[in-house]
Phi, psi and omega in degrees: 000131178237114187234144173244132177257124181242148177164163180289172176298124182093007181284344182102018181302313181296315179299310182294322179297316179297316178298317178299316180299318177295316183288329184256356181055051176229157183284154177260130172248093183261102188296325178297315178296318180296318179294317179298320178294319179296322178293314180298323180275355180056041175285174179300316178297318180298317179296321178292318186283331189309309183297329180286314181297319182296333181257002178081011180273163176278139175296140183307142183308314186300321179291317181292319180296317178299315180297314181299318179304311181298320183291321182284355176270352180284150187299328188290348183251007183296329183263007177135170183189164168242124181255120182237128180094003178201139359283157179248347180226162177297324177298315178296322178297318179294317178297321177298318177298319177299315179299313180296324175302315178299329182266006182058043179229169171206159178285135175280312181213144165255114186262115182263113176272101184276117183222135179302145184304318182296327177287323176302315181295314182293321177296319181295321179294319179296327182295324171051049170285162182297333181265017184248049174290158181305320180294317180293318179299316180296320178297318178296320177294320177298313179297321179302311181293321183284315192252330186269321182304325177299341178296334180298318177298321181302309182285327178296318179301328181268007182057038180243001185269128176241111182266126182235134175291110182269005182265053180213172177301144184307323182294322178293318179299315181298317180299318177297316179299311183297325177302317183285314185287337179268357181268000000 
């Protein structure tokens, strides 16, 4: 099973991705966590990503695509994965599809956690990570609306979009996701 989790900042992508990985016994590729670790470790990717992450901007496509390509070649993801935090744009989704074609793979579902904007903001504030200042959160929400929402059309056109109401307890959201992906 190859799944992409989509949603705004604070939609519950990380929570749902972890639950899915546990329920389906597949690895989680959480790009936000990977980028934060790369920044803390001062790797080449971390040095490149740091100025973008600190200002709430998206890391350039070319860097993310290169990183994803390298990650999907590792042995632990051959039987499936949950990708959280990528793709963020329709261009990245298309590039991911090209990459998966090269690897003789395809996405089973892009899972859209639909959550009202005001709830996204309040959840993000409660989460209180060091990179979640009000200005950065607002910038992430703006970028989400401008650049990420068009990705829904991309996956819907390909009959790969699964829309889930994310404004419920995590266990209910997970049950809905599992009903669809296991059918």
